[in-house]
C-alpha positions, -999 to +999 in steps of 0.1 A: +515-357-881+508-395-877+545-401-870+546-375-842+514-389-827+529-424-828+562-412-812+543-394-785+522-425-777+553-447-776+569-422-752+539-422-729+538-460-728+575-462-722+573-437-692+543-456-678+561-489-679+593-474-664+575-459-634+551-488-626+567-516-605+563-550-620+543-575-599+567-597-579+594-570-581+597-556-546+562-541-546+551-557-513+558-545-478+571-572-455+580-577-418+592-607-399+589-620-364+606-647-344+591-660-312+613-675-285+589-693-262+615-706-239+629-672-230+595-654-236+608-630-262+594-620-296+618-604-321+604-580-347+620-567-379+613-534-394+590-531-424+608-534-457+600-536-494+603-570-511+585-597-530+561-619-510+572-649-531+606-646-515+592-649-480+612-681-472+644-663-481+635-634-458+625-658-430+659-676-432+678-643-432+659-629-402+663-662-383+700-660-390+703-624-379+684-629-346+704-660-338+737-643-346+730-610-327+711-623-296+724-650-273+705-681-263+676-678-288+654-708-288+630-698-316+604-717-335+615-701-368+609-667-382+577-659-399+573-631-425+540-614-434+533-590-462+508-563-473+504-541-503+513-509-486+538-498-459+509-485-438+490-517-439+521-537-430+529-514-401+493-517-388+495-555-390+528-555-371+514-531-345+484-554-340+508-583-334+529-563-309+497-552-290+487-589-288+522-598-275+521-570-249+490-586-234+510-616-225+523-608-190+558-623-193+565-617-231+593-592-239+594-575-273+626-567-291+627-543-320+657-554-341+653-527-369+664-554-393+655-551-430+664-573-459 
């Protein structure tokens, strides 16, 4: 009886560990922006899962993507932001877009880029 209880407890602990994402293991929701003040354009990525500790890697990749895909980009460098849920990340991104839309000459570009 004790052996069965021990085996059952081990199985429960194993399943819990297998289904719970480890911290720092793609459990954050990230989006990136790049502002080109010269051409008055702001580029937005899509929201994607990642590790906020890798933000510099995502910023470099998004910066490279925008500069390769769009001509004459004069950006100040990509910036990536993160939240704990996809909904929170999308809400933050929507707030930034709304702020950019208030600028009369700013154009927004949805790149749909993800890492």
